[in-house]
C-alpha positions in Angstrom: -1.9 -30.1 -41.9 0.2 -32.6 -40.0 0.5 -32.3 -36.3 3.7 -33.1 -34.4 4.2 -33.2 -30.6 7.5 -32.8 -28.9 8.4 -33.3 -25.2 11.4 -32.0 -23.2 12.9 -29.1 -21.3 13.0 -25.5 -22.4 15.8 -23.5 -20.9 17.1 -19.9 -20.6 20.3 -19.6 -22.6 22.8 -16.9 -21.5 25.6 -16.4 -24.0 28.8 -14.3 -23.8 29.1 -11.8 -26.6 31.9 -10.7 -28.9 33.7 -14.1 -28.5 34.4 -13.3 -24.9 35.2 -16.0 -22.4 33.1 -16.4 -19.2 35.8 -14.7 -17.1 35.6 -11.7 -19.4 31.8 -11.4 -19.6 30.2 -8.3 -18.1 26.8 -9.1 -19.7 25.1 -12.1 -21.3 22.7 -12.3 -24.2 19.5 -14.0 -23.3 17.4 -16.3 -25.4 15.5 -19.7 -24.9 15.9 -23.1 -26.3 16.2 -26.9 -25.8 16.3 -29.9 -28.0 12.7 -30.7 -28.5 11.6 -27.0 -28.4 14.1 -26.3 -31.2 12.5 -29.0 -33.3 9.0 -27.7 -32.6 10.1 -24.2 -33.7 11.6 -25.6 -36.9 8.5 -27.4 -37.8 6.3 -24.4 -37.0 8.4 -22.3 -39.4 7.7 -24.9 -42.1 3.9 -24.6 -41.5 3.5 -27.7 -39.4 1.1 -27.7 -36.5 3.8 -28.3 -33.8 3.1 -28.6 -30.1 5.7 -28.5 -27.3 5.0 -30.2 -24.0 7.0 -29.4 -20.8 6.7 -27.9 -17.3 8.0 -24.4 -16.4 7.7 -22.4 -13.2 4.7 -20.2 -12.7 6.9 -17.1 -12.8 7.8 -14.3 -15.2 10.8 -16.4 -16.5 8.5 -19.3 -17.2 6.1 -17.1 -19.0 8.9 -15.5 -21.0 9.9 -19.0 -22.2 6.4 -19.7 -23.3 6.0 -16.4 -25.0 9.2 -17.0 -26.9 7.8 -20.3 -28.3 4.5 -18.7 -29.1 6.2 -16.0 -31.0 7.2 -18.6 -33.6 3.8 -20.3 -33.8 4.5 -23.3 -31.5 1.4 -24.6 -29.7 2.1 -24.2 -25.9 -1.4 -25.1 -24.7 -0.3 -28.3 -23.0 2.7 -26.8 -21.0 2.2 -27.1 -17.3 3.2 -24.4 -14.8 4.7 -25.1 -11.4 7.9 -26.2 -9.7 10.8 -24.1 -8.5 12.7 -22.7 -11.4 13.6 -22.6 -15.1 16.7 -24.4 -16.1 19.6 -22.2 -17.3 22.6 -22.9 -19.5 25.5 -20.6 -20.1 27.3 -20.7 -23.4 30.8 -19.5 -24.2 30.9 -19.7 -28.0 34.1 -21.1 -29.5 36.1 -19.6 -32.3 38.9 -20.9 -34.4 40.8 -23.5 -32.4 39.0 -22.7 -29.1 36.0 -24.9 -28.6 32.6 -23.8 -27.3 31.9 -24.4 -23.6 28.6 -25.0 -21.9 27.8 -24.8 -18.2 24.5 -26.1 -17.0 22.5 -24.7 -14.1 19.4 -26.9 -14.3 19.2 -28.4 -10.8 15.6 -28.3 -9.3 14.2 -27.2 -12.6 10.4 -27.6 -12.9 10.6 -30.4 -15.4 12.5 -32.5 -12.9 9.3 -32.6 -10.8 7.1 -34.3 -13.4 5.7 -37.7 -12.8 3.7 -40.3 -14.8 0.1 -39.3 -14.9 0.8 -35.6 -14.9 0.1 -35.2 -18.6 -3.0 -36.4 -20.5 -1.2 -38.0 -23.3 -4.2 -39.3 -25.2 -5.6 -35.8 -25.3 -2.2 -34.3 -26.2 -1.7 -36.8 -29.0 -5.3 -36.5 -30.4 -5.0 -35.7 -34.1 -1.2 -36.0 -34.1 0.8 -38.0 -36.5 4.3 -37.8 -35.0 5.9 -37.7 -31.5 9.5 -36.6 -31.0 11.9 -36.6 -28.0 15.6 -36.6 -27.4 18.0 -38.5 -25.1 18.5 -35.3 -23.1 15.0 -35.6 -21.6 15.3 -39.1 -19.9 18.8 -38.1 -18.8 17.3 -35.4 -16.6 16.3 -38.0 -14.0 14.3 -41.2 -13.3 11.0 -39.4 -13.0 11.4 -37.6 -16.3 12.6 -40.8 -17.9 9.4 -42.5 -16.7 7.2 -39.8 -18.1 9.1 -40.1 -21.5 8.5 -43.8 -21.5 4.8 -43.3 -20.7 4.5 -40.8 -23.6 6.2 -43.1 -26.1 4.0 -46.0 -25.1 0.8 -44.0 -25.6 2.1 -42.6 -28.9 2.7 -46.0 -30.3 -0.7 -47.3 -29.1 -2.3 -44.4 -30.9 -0.5 -45.1 -34.1 1.9 -42.1 -34.1 5.4 -42.3 -35.7 7.9 -41.9 -32.8 11.4 -40.4 -33.4 14.3 -40.0 -31.0 17.5 -38.0 -31.3 19.9 -39.8 -29.1 21.6 -36.6 -28.2 24.0 -38.1 -25.6 25.2 -35.6 -23.0 28.1 -36.6 -20.9 27.4 -33.8 -18.4 24.0 -35.4 -17.7 24.7 -39.1 -17.4 27.2 -41.9 -18.2 27.0 -44.5 -20.9 26.3 -47.1 -18.2 23.2 -45.2 -17.1 22.1 -44.2 -20.5 22.1 -47.6 -22.1 19.4 -49.4 -20.2 17.1 -46.4 -20.2 17.5 -45.7 -23.9 17.3 -49.4 -24.8 13.9 -49.6 -23.1 12.6 -46.5 -24.9 13.8 -47.9 -28.3 11.1 -50.5 -28.2 8.7 -47.7 -29.1 10.8 -45.7 -31.6 10.5 -45.8 -35.4 13.1 -43.2 -36.5 16.4 -42.6 -34.7 18.7 -39.6 -35.3 22.3 -39.5 -34.0 25.5 -37.7 -34.5 29.0 -39.3 -35.0 29.4 -40.3 -31.3 25.9 -41.0 -30.0 25.5 -44.6 -31.1 28.9 -45.5 -29.6 28.3 -43.7 -26.3 24.8 -45.0 -25.8 24.7 -48.4 -27.4 28.4 -49.3 -28.0 27.9 -49.2 -31.8 31.1 -47.6 -33.1 32.3 -46.6 -36.5 35.7 -48.0 -37.4 38.4 -45.8 -38.9 36.9 -42.5 -37.7 38.3 -39.9 -35.4 35.8 -37.1 -34.8 38.2 -35.1 -32.8 40.5 -34.8 -35.8 37.6 -34.4 -38.3 38.2 -37.8 -39.8 34.8 -39.3 -40.9 34.5 -42.7 -42.6 31.0 -42.5 -44.2 30.9 -46.2 -45.1 31.6 -47.1 -41.4 28.7 -44.9 -40.4 26.4 -46.6 -42.8 27.2 -49.8 -40.9 26.3 -48.0 -37.6 23.0 -46.9 -39.0 22.3 -50.3 -40.4 23.0 -51.9 -37.0 20.8 -49.4 -35.3 17.9 -50.3 -37.6 18.4 -54.1 -37.3 19.0 -54.1 -33.5 15.9 -52.1 -32.7 13.6 -52.9 -35.6 13.5 -49.3 -36.8 12.1 -47.8 -40.0 15.1 -45.5 -40.4 18.3 -44.3 -38.8 19.9 -41.0 -39.7 23.4 -39.8 -38.7 24.8 -36.3 -39.0 28.5 -36.2 -39.8 30.4 -33.2 -38.6 34.0 -32.7 -39.7 35.4 -30.4 -37.0 38.2 -28.6 -38.8 37.9 -25.9 -36.1 35.3 -24.3 -33.9 34.6 -21.8 -36.8 34.9 -24.1 -39.9 33.1 -27.4 -40.2 32.3 -29.9 -42.9 28.7 -31.0 -42.6 26.7 -33.9 -44.2 24.5 -36.7 -43.2 23.3 -40.2 -44.1 20.2 -42.3 -43.7 19.7 -46.0 -43.7 16.1 -46.9 -44.6 16.4 -50.7 -44.2 17.4 -51.2 -47.8 20.1 -48.7 -48.7 22.3 -46.1 -47.3 21.9 -42.5 -48.7 24.6 -39.9 -48.3 23.8 -36.2 -48.6 25.8 -33.4 -50.1 28.6 -32.1 -48.0 28.6 -28.5 -46.9 31.5 -26.3 -45.9 30.2 -24.1 -43.1 31.5 -21.0 -41.5 29.8 -21.2 -38.1 27.9 -18.4 -36.5 26.2 -20.6 -33.9 26.3 -24.4 -33.9 24.0 -24.9 -31.0 20.7 -26.4 -32.3 22.3 -27.7 -35.5 21.3 -31.3 -34.8 17.8 -30.2 -33.8 17.5 -28.3 -37.1 18.4 -31.5 -38.9 15.8 -33.4 -36.9 13.1 -30.8 -37.6 14.0 -30.9 -41.3 13.9 -34.7 -41.5 10.5 -35.0 -39.8 9.0 -32.3 -42.0 10.3 -33.9 -45.2 9.1 -37.4 -44.2 5.7 -36.0 -43.4 5.6 -34.5 -46.9 6.1 -38.0 -48.3 9.7 -37.5 -49.4 11.9 -40.4 -49.9 14.6 -41.2 -47.3 17.2 -39.7 -49.7 15.3 -36.5 -50.3 14.4 -36.1 -46.7 18.0 -36.4 -45.7 19.0 -33.8 -48.2 16.4 -31.4 -47.0 17.4 -32.0 -43.3 21.1 -31.5 -44.0 20.5 -28.2 -45.9 18.2 -27.0 -43.1 20.8 -27.7 -40.5 23.6 -26.1 -42.6 21.5 -22.9 -42.7 21.0 -23.1 -38.9 24.7 -22.8 -38.3 24.5 -19.3 -39.7 21.8 -18.1 -37.3 22.4 -17.0 -33.7 20.3 -18.7 -31.0 18.9 -22.2 -30.6 16.1 -21.9 -33.1 16.3 -22.3 -36.9 14.6 -19.3 -38.4 14.4 -20.5 -42.0 11.5 -21.4 -44.3 10.9 -24.2 -46.7 11.8 -22.1 -49.8 15.2 -21.1 -48.3 16.0 -24.7 -47.6 14.9 -25.9 -51.0 17.0 -23.2 -52.7 20.1 -24.6 -50.9 19.1 -28.2 -51.8 18.9 -27.1 -55.4 22.5 -25.9 -55.3 22.1 -22.1 -54.5 24.7 -21.8 -51.8 26.4 -18.7 -53.1 25.2 -16.4 -50.4 24.4 -13.7 -52.9 22.0 -10.9 -51.8 18.4 -11.7 -52.5 16.8 -8.6 -54.1 
């Protein structure tokens, strides 16, 4: 069985219920999630030996986050305990023409206290084939960025495939701060995942004739973006998810990959959204799984797009689907008929 290691922050997610706004909320629904933790959970659901590395407080909340990951089969044995607190994010889910809103409360979170040398990366990567992180993690601060760089260097030295979801977050850092940090990390990356805006925000690689705020996506232009990412950073592959935001409730969803030779477009899905948080992570988890199974770039992208489509129908950060369910959708069974 393949082994994948992910590194990042796990957070407590507090969501309003019943489409309420923050000012209306009298209670919040609690769950846990975070970019790399979401990917690890997807992979564990597919039967992959997936490990998640982070630091959480030595408190009941820290333990609750660990328990939540363990519940779905994620290896938490390398998670460190210590620091002040668990990061929190509040989610006000959008509906129709009202967009979702996220408020972060992650200051002084335990992961912000990590430093190079804190993790035994050669031990953690022993027997692993793949290492995954997102651009959210180095955005948390210079020390976390240094640990991310340390991990990617060791992963490459040990022969692991390294993937990065750019995952630009404007509430964490500016393009001017993101670019030098991410450019340095790209020296050790093999597979890059991005959404419609990431490459532009982080590296200034923009798709012409597209307007994501109006749901206008020029797929050929995004093929050029993926091609430029591969050529600029010497990657094996670049994948870009394409979201047509018709409203907060209805999206068009597809993806493409550039493998250095050709651009592969996936099937387009029309999605009625239950919860879009974690959709990109579900794509990443699906792509990693399919590539580890030896799938072609085209087939891996189709699997990942279908997995992510299904995630949009599931509350919470994690994608609770199995391989058979994804393959059924890939094969064309998107009717939603009751399975008896």
